[in-house]
Backbone and ligand atoms as CSV (ligand in chain L), in Angstrom:
chain,resi,resn,atom,element,x,y,z
A,1,MET,N,N,3.563,26.777,-54.579
A,1,MET,CA,C,3.100,25.598,-53.845
A,1,MET,C,C,3.991,24.395,-54.172
A,2,LYS,N,N,4.288,23.641,-53.132
A,2,LYS,CA,C,5.163,22.475,-53.301
A,2,LYS,C,C,4.434,21.195,-52.906
A,3,VAL,N,N,4.919,20.092,-53.429
A,3,VAL,CA,C,4.572,18.781,-52.884
A,3,VAL,C,C,5.742,18.351,-52.005
A,4,VAL,N,N,5.440,17.770,-50.850
A,4,VAL,CA,C,6.509,17.259,-49.983
A,4,VAL,C,C,6.208,15.812,-49.607
A,5,SER,N,N,7.249,15.057,-49.326
A,5,SER,CA,C,7.048,13.692,-48.836
A,5,SER,C,C,6.227,13.732,-47.558
A,6,GLY,N,N,5.208,12.878,-47.509
A,6,GLY,CA,C,4.346,12.864,-46.344
A,6,GLY,C,C,5.105,12.612,-45.047
A,7,CYS,N,N,6.112,11.763,-45.119
A,7,CYS,CA,C,6.858,11.424,-43.894
A,7,CYS,C,C,7.604,12.643,-43.350
A,8,PHE,N,N,7.932,13.631,-44.200
A,8,PHE,CA,C,8.569,14.873,-43.724
A,8,PHE,C,C,7.612,15.691,-42.849
A,9,ALA,N,N,6.325,15.534,-43.137
A,9,ALA,CA,C,5.324,16.341,-42.428
A,9,ALA,C,C,4.889,15.688,-41.121
A,10,GLY,N,N,5.522,14.567,-40.776
A,10,GLY,CA,C,5.186,13.892,-39.521
A,10,GLY,C,C,4.138,12.808,-39.678
A,11,ILE,N,N,3.698,12.572,-40.920
A,11,ILE,CA,C,2.733,11.490,-41.151
A,11,ILE,C,C,3.471,10.151,-40.998
A,12,HIS,N,N,2.832,9.209,-40.327
A,12,HIS,CA,C,3.468,7.906,-40.079
A,12,HIS,C,C,3.262,6.994,-41.290
A,13,CYS,N,N,3.966,7.299,-42.389
A,13,CYS,CA,C,3.732,6.572,-43.638
A,13,CYS,C,C,4.943,5.781,-44.121
A,14,THR,N,N,6.028,5.728,-43.340
A,14,THR,CA,C,7.177,4.952,-43.803
A,14,THR,C,C,6.881,3.457,-43.700
A,15,TYR,N,N,7.750,2.658,-44.278
A,15,TYR,CA,C,7.492,1.213,-44.283
A,15,TYR,C,C,7.407,0.648,-42.874
A,16,LYS,N,N,8.034,1.322,-41.916
A,16,LYS,CA,C,7.953,0.873,-40.516
A,16,LYS,C,C,6.805,1.533,-39.752
A,17,LYS,N,N,6.002,2.311,-40.457
A,17,LYS,CA,C,4.944,3.146,-39.869
A,17,LYS,C,C,5.543,4.249,-38.992
A,18,GLY,N,N,6.705,4.724,-39.395
A,18,GLY,CA,C,7.332,5.855,-38.717
A,18,GLY,C,C,7.240,7.098,-39.583
A,19,HIS,N,N,7.965,8.138,-39.185
A,19,HIS,CA,C,7.998,9.371,-39.984
A,19,HIS,C,C,9.441,9.878,-40.044
A,20,ASN,N,N,9.668,10.855,-40.868
A,20,ASN,CA,C,10.987,11.499,-41.001
A,20,ASN,C,C,10.792,13.008,-40.863
A,21,ARG,N,N,10.101,13.415,-39.805
A,21,ARG,CA,C,9.687,14.813,-39.702
A,21,ARG,C,C,10.860,15.784,-39.778
A,22,VAL,N,N,10.666,16.814,-40.605
A,22,VAL,CA,C,11.600,17.945,-40.672
A,22,VAL,C,C,10.764,19.168,-40.307
A,23,ASP,N,N,11.127,19.811,-39.220
A,23,ASP,CA,C,10.261,20.871,-38.696
A,23,ASP,C,C,9.975,21.963,-39.713
A,24,GLU,N,N,10.997,22.353,-40.487
A,24,GLU,CA,C,10.791,23.434,-41.469
A,24,GLU,C,C,9.803,23.013,-42.553
A,25,ILE,N,N,9.848,21.739,-42.904
A,25,ILE,CA,C,8.932,21.264,-43.949
A,25,ILE,C,C,7.522,21.117,-43.383
A,26,GLN,N,N,7.427,20.635,-42.163
A,26,GLN,CA,C,6.114,20.537,-41.534
A,26,GLN,C,C,5.475,21.930,-41.433
A,27,ARG,N,N,6.315,22.929,-41.195
A,27,ARG,CA,C,5.813,24.299,-41.098
A,27,ARG,C,C,5.232,24.763,-42.430
A,28,LEU,N,N,5.893,24.398,-43.541
A,28,LEU,CA,C,5.364,24.765,-44.862
A,28,LEU,C,C,3.952,24.213,-45.058
A,29,VAL,N,N,3.751,22.967,-44.599
A,29,VAL,CA,C,2.423,22.351,-44.727
A,29,VAL,C,C,1.417,23.094,-43.863
A,30,ARG,N,N,1.830,23.385,-42.621
A,30,ARG,CA,C,0.930,24.077,-41.692
A,30,ARG,C,C,0.528,25.446,-42.234
A,31,GLU,N,N,1.453,26.097,-42.933
A,31,GLU,CA,C,1.186,27.440,-43.459
A,31,GLU,C,C,0.490,27.413,-44.822
A,32,GLY,N,N,0.173,26.205,-45.304
A,32,GLY,CA,C,-0.541,26.102,-46.576
A,32,GLY,C,C,0.344,26.295,-47.796
A,33,LYS,N,N,1.674,26.153,-47.610
A,33,LYS,CA,C,2.596,26.343,-48.735
A,33,LYS,C,C,3.018,25.018,-49.373
A,34,ALA,N,N,2.613,23.906,-48.782
A,34,ALA,CA,C,3.008,22.596,-49.307
A,34,ALA,C,C,1.931,21.568,-48.979
A,35,ILE,N,N,1.838,20.561,-49.851
A,35,ILE,CA,C,0.894,19.456,-49.653
A,35,ILE,C,C,1.711,18.170,-49.476
A,36,PRO,N,N,1.443,17.402,-48.404
A,36,PRO,CA,C,2.184,16.154,-48.205
A,36,PRO,C,C,1.567,14.989,-48.983
A,37,VAL,N,N,2.417,14.189,-49.602
A,37,VAL,CA,C,1.945,12.964,-50.268
A,37,VAL,C,C,2.901,11.822,-49.961
A,38,CYS,N,N,2.374,10.619,-49.875
A,38,CYS,CA,C,3.221,9.424,-49.784
A,38,CYS,C,C,2.899,8.544,-50.983
A,39,PRO,N,N,3.781,8.517,-51.965
A,39,PRO,CA,C,3.492,7.745,-53.179
A,39,PRO,C,C,3.256,6.255,-52.908
A,40,GLU,N,N,3.956,5.709,-51.935
A,40,GLU,CA,C,3.800,4.261,-51.708
A,40,GLU,C,C,2.415,3.953,-51.140
A,41,GLN,N,N,1.925,4.810,-50.265
A,41,GLN,CA,C,0.552,4.616,-49.793
A,41,GLN,C,C,-0.437,4.865,-50.922
A,42,LEU,N,N,-0.183,5.909,-51.722
A,42,LEU,CA,C,-1.089,6.213,-52.835
A,42,LEU,C,C,-1.125,5.085,-53.861
A,43,GLY,N,N,-0.065,4.299,-53.913
A,43,GLY,CA,C,-0.022,3.165,-54.836
A,43,GLY,C,C,-0.715,1.936,-54.288
A,44,GLY,N,N,-1.248,2.043,-53.075
A,44,GLY,CA,C,-2.024,0.939,-52.521
A,44,GLY,C,C,-1.262,0.015,-51.597
A,45,LEU,N,N,-0.022,0.363,-51.280
A,45,LEU,CA,C,0.750,-0.482,-50.361
A,45,LEU,C,C,0.317,-0.204,-48.926
A,46,SER,N,N,0.468,-1.223,-48.086
A,46,SER,CA,C,0.036,-1.090,-46.698
A,46,SER,C,C,1.094,-0.375,-45.869
A,47,THR,N,N,0.692,0.044,-44.683
A,47,THR,CA,C,1.616,0.647,-43.722
A,47,THR,C,C,1.346,0.004,-42.368
A,48,PRO,N,N,2.315,-0.659,-41.753
A,48,PRO,CA,C,3.659,-0.894,-42.278
A,48,PRO,C,C,3.647,-1.843,-43.486
A,49,ARG,N,N,4.801,-1.906,-44.161
A,49,ARG,CA,C,4.935,-2.745,-45.361
A,49,ARG,C,C,6.369,-3.246,-45.437
A,50,PRO,N,N,6.608,-4.338,-46.151
A,50,PRO,CA,C,7.990,-4.798,-46.304
A,50,PRO,C,C,8.793,-3.756,-47.083
A,51,PRO,N,N,10.042,-3.485,-46.675
A,51,PRO,CA,C,10.848,-2.530,-47.447
A,51,PRO,C,C,11.095,-3.049,-48.857
A,52,ALA,N,N,11.159,-2.126,-49.806
A,52,ALA,CA,C,11.374,-2.503,-51.207
A,52,ALA,C,C,12.519,-1.669,-51.777
A,53,GLU,N,N,13.203,-2.242,-52.747
A,53,GLU,CA,C,14.302,-1.525,-53.406
A,53,GLU,C,C,14.223,-1.767,-54.912
A,54,ILE,N,N,14.818,-0.856,-55.665
A,54,ILE,CA,C,14.833,-0.979,-57.125
A,54,ILE,C,C,15.979,-1.908,-57.517
A,55,ILE,N,N,15.643,-2.899,-58.337
A,55,ILE,CA,C,16.631,-3.870,-58.810
A,55,ILE,C,C,16.885,-3.613,-60.297
A,56,GLY,N,N,18.143,-3.441,-60.665
A,56,GLY,CA,C,18.493,-3.356,-62.085
A,56,GLY,C,C,18.440,-1.967,-62.674
A,57,GLY,N,N,18.515,-0.940,-61.826
A,57,GLY,CA,C,18.510,0.423,-62.363
A,57,GLY,C,C,17.965,1.398,-61.340
A,58,ASP,N,N,17.357,2.476,-61.834
A,58,ASP,CA,C,16.748,3.439,-60.907
A,58,ASP,C,C,15.326,3.762,-61.371
A,59,GLY,N,N,14.776,4.842,-60.824
A,59,GLY,CA,C,13.382,5.155,-61.113
A,59,GLY,C,C,13.106,5.389,-62.593
A,60,ASP,N,N,14.040,6.002,-63.289
A,60,ASP,CA,C,13.846,6.182,-64.733
A,60,ASP,C,C,13.758,4.830,-65.431
A,61,ASP,N,N,14.607,3.910,-65.018
A,61,ASP,CA,C,14.586,2.578,-65.640
A,61,ASP,C,C,13.283,1.844,-65.331
A,62,VAL,N,N,12.766,2.050,-64.107
A,62,VAL,CA,C,11.481,1.439,-63.766
A,62,VAL,C,C,10.392,1.975,-64.693
A,63,LEU,N,N,10.360,3.290,-64.889
A,63,LEU,CA,C,9.341,3.877,-65.775
A,63,LEU,C,C,9.492,3.381,-67.212
A,64,ASP,N,N,10.718,3.076,-67.588
A,64,ASP,CA,C,10.965,2.593,-68.963
A,64,ASP,C,C,10.820,1.076,-69.091
A,65,GLY,N,N,10.449,0.422,-67.982
A,65,GLY,CA,C,10.262,-1.034,-68.036
A,65,GLY,C,C,11.544,-1.830,-68.015
A,66,LYS,N,N,12.647,-1.174,-67.619
A,66,LYS,CA,C,13.946,-1.868,-67.636
A,66,LYS,C,C,14.397,-2.317,-66.253
A,67,ALA,N,N,13.716,-1.928,-65.206
A,67,ALA,CA,C,14.080,-2.304,-63.839
A,67,ALA,C,C,12.790,-2.544,-63.056
A,68,LYS,N,N,12.936,-3.234,-61.931
A,68,LYS,CA,C,11.762,-3.579,-61.125
A,68,LYS,C,C,11.954,-3.135,-59.688
A,69,VAL,N,N,10.844,-3.017,-58.973
A,69,VAL,CA,C,10.900,-2.752,-57.538
A,69,VAL,C,C,10.469,-4.040,-56.843
A,70,ILE,N,N,11.360,-4.539,-55.987
A,70,ILE,CA,C,11.130,-5.838,-55.347
A,70,ILE,C,C,11.222,-5.656,-53.839
A,71,ASP,N,N,10.254,-6.222,-53.109
A,71,ASP,CA,C,10.340,-6.074,-51.653
A,71,ASP,C,C,11.249,-7.148,-51.063
A,72,ILE,N,N,11.473,-7.025,-49.755
A,72,ILE,CA,C,12.476,-7.875,-49.105
A,72,ILE,C,C,12.083,-9.352,-49.123
A,73,HIS,N,N,10.799,-9.624,-49.378
A,73,HIS,CA,C,10.356,-11.019,-49.490
A,73,HIS,C,C,10.380,-11.518,-50.933
A,74,GLY,N,N,10.829,-10.669,-51.852
A,74,GLY,CA,C,10.921,-11.077,-53.252
A,74,GLY,C,C,9.677,-10.769,-54.063
A,75,LYS,N,N,8.720,-10.082,-53.459
A,75,LYS,CA,C,7.479,-9.756,-54.192
A,75,LYS,C,C,7.707,-8.546,-55.100
A,76,ASP,N,N,7.207,-8.651,-56.313
A,76,ASP,CA,C,7.330,-7.557,-57.283
A,76,ASP,C,C,6.259,-6.497,-56.984
A,77,VAL,N,N,6.691,-5.305,-56.594
A,77,VAL,CA,C,5.747,-4.224,-56.288
A,77,VAL,C,C,5.933,-3.052,-57.272
A,78,THR,N,N,6.453,-3.378,-58.436
A,78,THR,CA,C,6.697,-2.345,-59.452
A,78,THR,C,C,5.411,-1.601,-59.809
A,79,ASP,N,N,4.333,-2.349,-60.019
A,79,ASP,CA,C,3.077,-1.702,-60.436
A,79,ASP,C,C,2.593,-0.711,-59.375
A,80,GLU,N,N,2.713,-1.104,-58.107
A,80,GLU,CA,C,2.270,-0.216,-57.027
A,80,GLU,C,C,3.134,1.048,-56.985
A,81,PHE,N,N,4.421,0.902,-57.199
A,81,PHE,CA,C,5.303,2.079,-57.172
A,81,PHE,C,C,4.998,3.029,-58.329
A,82,ILE,N,N,4.726,2.466,-59.502
A,82,ILE,CA,C,4.398,3.323,-60.650
A,82,ILE,C,C,3.035,3.985,-60.440
A,83,SER,N,N,2.085,3.210,-59.961
A,83,SER,CA,C,0.757,3.767,-59.700
A,83,SER,C,C,0.826,4.884,-58.657
A,84,GLY,N,N,1.624,4.670,-57.617
A,84,GLY,CA,C,1.771,5.697,-56.586
A,84,GLY,C,C,2.423,6.956,-57.129
A,85,ALA,N,N,3.398,6.783,-57.995
A,85,ALA,CA,C,4.043,7.950,-58.616
A,85,ALA,C,C,3.040,8.714,-59.464
A,86,GLU,N,N,2.199,7.985,-60.189
A,86,GLU,CA,C,1.201,8.644,-61.041
A,86,GLU,C,C,0.181,9.407,-60.199
A,87,GLU,N,N,-0.225,8.805,-59.089
A,87,GLU,CA,C,-1.190,9.483,-58.207
A,87,GLU,C,C,-0.555,10.726,-57.578
A,88,ALA,N,N,0.695,10.596,-57.144
A,88,ALA,CA,C,1.392,11.752,-56.561
A,88,ALA,C,C,1.520,12.862,-57.607
A,89,LEU,N,N,1.766,12.478,-58.849
A,89,LEU,CA,C,1.850,13.477,-59.925
A,89,LEU,C,C,0.495,14.179,-60.092
A,90,GLN,N,N,-0.585,13.418,-59.996
A,90,GLN,CA,C,-1.908,14.041,-60.114
A,90,GLN,C,C,-2.118,15.091,-59.032
A,91,VAL,N,N,-1.665,14.774,-57.816
A,91,VAL,CA,C,-1.774,15.758,-56.731
A,91,VAL,C,C,-0.961,16.999,-57.096
A,92,ALA,N,N,0.272,16.775,-57.535
A,92,ALA,CA,C,1.148,17.904,-57.871
A,92,ALA,C,C,0.529,18.769,-58.966
A,93,LEU,N,N,0.006,18.133,-60.004
A,93,LEU,CA,C,-0.578,18.895,-61.107
A,93,LEU,C,C,-1.839,19.636,-60.655
A,94,SER,N,N,-2.602,18.994,-59.778
A,94,SER,CA,C,-3.873,19.607,-59.365
A,94,SER,C,C,-3.658,20.871,-58.536
A,95,ILE,N,N,-2.522,20.967,-57.870
A,95,ILE,CA,C,-2.260,22.192,-57.073
A,95,ILE,C,C,-1.290,23.127,-57.799
A,96,GLY,N,N,-0.911,22.761,-59.008
A,96,GLY,CA,C,-0.001,23.611,-59.775
A,96,GLY,C,C,1.405,23.643,-59.214
A,97,ALA,N,N,1.822,22.559,-58.578
A,97,ALA,CA,C,3.162,22.530,-57.978
A,97,ALA,C,C,4.236,22.492,-59.069
A,98,THR,N,N,5.254,23.307,-58.886
A,98,THR,CA,C,6.388,23.289,-59.804
A,98,THR,C,C,7.638,22.730,-59.119
A,99,GLU,N,N,7.542,22.534,-57.801
A,99,GLU,CA,C,8.675,22.031,-57.028
A,99,GLU,C,C,8.196,20.964,-56.058
A,100,ALA,N,N,9.133,20.069,-55.713
A,100,ALA,CA,C,8.836,19.054,-54.704
A,100,ALA,C,C,10.051,18.876,-53.806
A,101,LEU,N,N,9.762,18.571,-52.553
A,101,LEU,CA,C,10.808,18.252,-51.583
A,101,LEU,C,C,10.573,16.828,-51.133
A,102,LEU,N,N,11.436,15.920,-51.560
A,102,LEU,CA,C,11.178,14.496,-51.331
A,102,LEU,C,C,12.346,13.846,-50.593
A,103,LYS,N,N,12.039,12.804,-49.842
A,103,LYS,CA,C,12.997,12.152,-48.945
A,103,LYS,C,C,14.106,11.445,-49.721
A,104,GLU,N,N,15.332,11.820,-49.408
A,104,GLU,CA,C,16.489,11.218,-50.081
A,104,GLU,C,C,16.584,9.709,-49.807
A,105,SER,N,N,17.066,8.999,-50.804
A,105,SER,CA,C,17.400,7.564,-50.758
A,105,SER,C,C,16.212,6.616,-50.896
A,106,SER,N,N,14.991,7.131,-50.799
A,106,SER,CA,C,13.819,6.260,-50.945
A,106,SER,C,C,13.679,5.773,-52.391
A,107,PRO,N,N,13.218,4.533,-52.583
A,107,PRO,CA,C,13.006,4.046,-53.960
A,107,PRO,C,C,11.874,4.782,-54.673
A,108,SER,N,N,11.049,5.500,-53.936
A,108,SER,CA,C,10.052,6.387,-54.557
A,108,SER,C,C,10.565,7.811,-54.646
A,109,CYS,N,N,11.084,8.317,-53.520
A,109,CYS,CA,C,11.306,9.749,-53.351
A,109,CYS,C,C,12.755,10.211,-53.522
A,110,GLY,N,N,13.728,9.311,-53.573
A,110,GLY,CA,C,15.139,9.710,-53.676
A,110,GLY,C,C,15.394,10.581,-54.903
A,111,SER,N,N,16.287,11.571,-54.758
A,111,SER,CA,C,16.557,12.446,-55.902
A,111,SER,C,C,18.041,12.538,-56.261
A,112,CYS,N,N,18.918,11.919,-55.477
A,112,CYS,CA,C,20.346,11.813,-55.815
A,112,CYS,C,C,20.835,10.375,-55.671
A,113,LYS,N,N,20.300,9.696,-54.664
A,113,LYS,CA,C,20.731,8.322,-54.417
A,113,LYS,C,C,19.553,7.465,-53.960
A,114,ILE,N,N,19.727,6.180,-54.124
A,114,ILE,CA,C,18.703,5.211,-53.703
A,114,ILE,C,C,19.423,3.990,-53.134
A,115,TYR,N,N,18.704,3.170,-52.398
A,115,TYR,CA,C,19.299,1.909,-51.936
A,115,TYR,C,C,19.596,1.037,-53.150
A,116,ASP,N,N,20.657,0.224,-53.008
A,116,ASP,CA,C,21.228,-0.387,-54.220
A,116,ASP,C,C,20.578,-1.691,-54.679
A,117,GLY,N,N,19.489,-2.084,-54.002
A,117,GLY,CA,C,18.785,-3.281,-54.465
A,117,GLY,C,C,19.223,-4.549,-53.772
A,118,THR,N,N,20.201,-4.438,-52.856
A,118,THR,CA,C,20.684,-5.638,-52.171
A,118,THR,C,C,20.048,-5.802,-50.788
A,119,HIS,N,N,19.264,-4.839,-50.367
A,119,HIS,CA,C,18.650,-4.861,-49.033
A,119,HIS,C,C,19.706,-4.986,-47.934
A,120,THR,N,N,20.857,-4.372,-48.162
A,120,THR,CA,C,21.925,-4.407,-47.155
A,120,THR,C,C,22.189,-3.005,-46.585
A,121,GLY,N,N,21.411,-2.031,-46.988
A,121,GLY,CA,C,21.613,-0.668,-46.497
A,121,GLY,C,C,22.572,0.139,-47.361
A,122,LYS,N,N,23.163,-0.511,-48.373
A,122,LYS,CA,C,24.082,0.219,-49.261
A,122,LYS,C,C,23.278,1.065,-50.241
A,123,LYS,N,N,23.889,2.183,-50.649
A,123,LYS,CA,C,23.218,3.097,-51.574
A,123,LYS,C,C,24.015,3.239,-52.867
A,124,LYS,N,N,23.335,3.715,-53.899
A,124,LYS,CA,C,23.994,3.995,-55.178
A,124,LYS,C,C,23.410,5.287,-55.730
A,125,GLU,N,N,24.077,5.847,-56.704
A,125,GLU,CA,C,23.535,7.027,-57.378
A,125,GLU,C,C,22.280,6.627,-58.126
A,126,GLY,N,N,21.288,7.496,-58.100
A,126,GLY,CA,C,20.062,7.203,-58.829
A,126,GLY,C,C,18.898,7.917,-58.188
A,127,ILE,N,N,17.747,7.814,-58.831
A,127,ILE,CA,C,16.555,8.511,-58.340
A,127,ILE,C,C,15.405,7.529,-58.196
A,128,GLY,N,N,14.450,7.902,-57.349
A,128,GLY,CA,C,13.280,7.065,-57.135
A,128,GLY,C,C,12.261,7.194,-58.259
A,129,VAL,N,N,11.238,6.360,-58.189
A,129,VAL,CA,C,10.247,6.294,-59.268
A,129,VAL,C,C,9.418,7.583,-59.335
A,130,THR,N,N,8.997,8.080,-58.188
A,130,THR,CA,C,8.202,9.317,-58.197
A,130,THR,C,C,9.036,10.508,-58.648
A,131,THR,N,N,10.259,10.580,-58.164
A,131,THR,CA,C,11.142,11.667,-58.607
A,131,THR,C,C,11.312,11.633,-60.122
A,132,ALA,N,N,11.508,10.440,-60.659
A,132,ALA,CA,C,11.684,10.322,-62.116
A,132,ALA,C,C,10.450,10.831,-62.853
A,133,LEU,N,N,9.275,10.437,-62.369
A,133,LEU,CA,C,8.052,10.870,-63.058
A,133,LEU,C,C,7.841,12.380,-62.908
A,134,PHE,N,N,8.100,12.897,-61.707
A,134,PHE,CA,C,7.968,14.349,-61.503
A,134,PHE,C,C,8.889,15.102,-62.467
A,135,ARG,N,N,10.131,14.674,-62.543
A,135,ARG,CA,C,11.083,15.398,-63.401
A,135,ARG,C,C,10.675,15.316,-64.865
A,136,ARG,N,N,10.084,14.221,-65.278
A,136,ARG,CA,C,9.620,14.108,-66.666
A,136,ARG,C,C,8.487,15.096,-66.965
A,137,HIS,N,N,7.858,15.584,-65.897
A,137,HIS,CA,C,6.785,16.569,-66.068
A,137,HIS,C,C,7.224,17.965,-65.645
A,138,GLY,N,N,8.528,18.157,-65.555
A,138,GLY,CA,C,9.057,19.506,-65.328
A,138,GLY,C,C,9.032,19.980,-63.890
A,139,ILE,N,N,8.731,19.071,-62.962
A,139,ILE,CA,C,8.710,19.470,-61.547
A,139,ILE,C,C,10.137,19.340,-60.988
A,140,ILE,N,N,10.597,20.402,-60.357
A,140,ILE,CA,C,11.944,20.405,-59.777
A,140,ILE,C,C,11.892,19.656,-58.448
A,141,VAL,N,N,12.768,18.669,-58.301
A,141,VAL,CA,C,12.762,17.856,-57.077
A,141,VAL,C,C,14.057,18.067,-56.302
A,142,ALA,N,N,13.918,18.437,-55.027
A,142,ALA,CA,C,15.064,18.524,-54.113
A,142,ALA,C,C,14.792,17.595,-52.932
A,143,SER,N,N,15.814,17.391,-52.114
A,143,SER,CA,C,15.648,16.545,-50.929
A,143,SER,C,C,15.969,17.368,-49.689
A,144,GLU,N,N,15.847,16.718,-48.539
A,144,GLU,CA,C,16.215,17.390,-47.293
A,144,GLU,C,C,17.708,17.715,-47.280
A,145,GLU,N,N,18.493,17.046,-48.133
A,145,GLU,CA,C,19.929,17.297,-48.177
A,145,GLU,C,C,20.304,18.380,-49.185
A,146,THR,N,N,19.486,18.556,-50.201
A,146,THR,CA,C,19.839,19.517,-51.250
A,146,THR,C,C,18.951,20.757,-51.244
A,147,TRP,N,N,17.971,20.769,-50.347
A,147,TRP,CA,C,17.042,21.903,-50.246
A,147,TRP,C,C,17.837,23.172,-49.956
A,148,ASN,N,N,17.576,24.186,-50.727
A,148,ASN,CA,C,18.262,25.468,-50.576
A,148,ASN,C,C,18.072,26.032,-49.177
A,149,GLU,N,N,19.190,26.318,-48.524
A,149,GLU,CA,C,19.144,26.851,-47.154
A,149,GLU,C,C,18.286,28.104,-47.050
A,150,GLU,N,N,18.338,28.948,-48.079
A,150,GLU,CA,C,17.596,30.218,-48.017
A,150,GLU,C,C,16.092,29.970,-47.926
A,151,GLU,N,N,15.647,28.898,-48.596
A,151,GLU,CA,C,14.209,28.617,-48.618
A,151,GLU,C,C,13.693,28.240,-47.247
A,152,LYS,N,N,14.582,27.732,-46.393
A,152,LYS,CA,C,14.137,27.249,-45.089
A,152,LYS,C,C,13.603,28.368,-44.216
A,153,THR,N,N,13.986,29.593,-44.546
A,153,THR,CA,C,13.494,30.718,-43.737
A,153,THR,C,C,12.417,31.511,-44.484
A,154,GLU,N,N,11.917,30.900,-45.573
A,154,GLU,CA,C,10.898,31.556,-46.402
A,154,GLU,C,C,9.751,32.079,-45.575
L,1,SF4,S1,S,7.317,6.854,-50.170
L,1,SF4,FE1,FE,8.231,8.858,-49.857
L,1,SF4,S2,S,6.675,9.900,-48.601
L,1,SF4,FE2,FE,6.219,7.728,-48.454
L,1,SF4,S3,S,7.313,7.064,-46.635
L,1,SF4,FE3,FE,8.663,6.690,-48.386
L,1,SF4,S4,S,9.971,8.514,-48.460
L,1,SF4,FE4,FE,8.192,9.035,-47.191
C-alpha cells in the first residue's frame, strides 16, 4: 500500500484549487492500492491558498527549525506545513505504507527539487517537508518523475 499526493488522484487540492492528475496513479487509488493525501490541506491551509516556498533550506531544515515556509504574502506557514506532514505520516503509518508517490517540486511533496524560495518559479535541489518526515520514518518517497516505469503496469 502506498500514500500518493492527493492532487495526483485528481483531487482539487493544489494552491490554485487545481489537480495534477496522473492516470496511472489515480488507477492505483481506484484499485485500493494507494491512499491520497494532501499535507497542506491536512495542515489546515485553505484551498485555494497563497503559494508558499521554503526559505533558507529544504524540508529537512524546516523540521530541524533551521528554515521556514513563507507564503507569497510573507506569512509564515511553517507550523501548518509541519502539522500537515505529521498528519500525512499518521495516514501512512495507519495503512502500513512503506512507499509514497509525491508531487515533485512542491514545498511539501518534492523529493528531488523544490522551488527556491524566491517565488520566481526557479527551483533548487532539495526535498519538501512531508518527504523529509516520511524519509525519517523509513518511507521510500518517489515522484512522478522518478517512479519506476515497471510499477506503472503493476
Ligand atoms: S501539498 Fe502535495 S498533495 Fe497537496 S496539492 Fe501540494 S503537491 Fe499536491
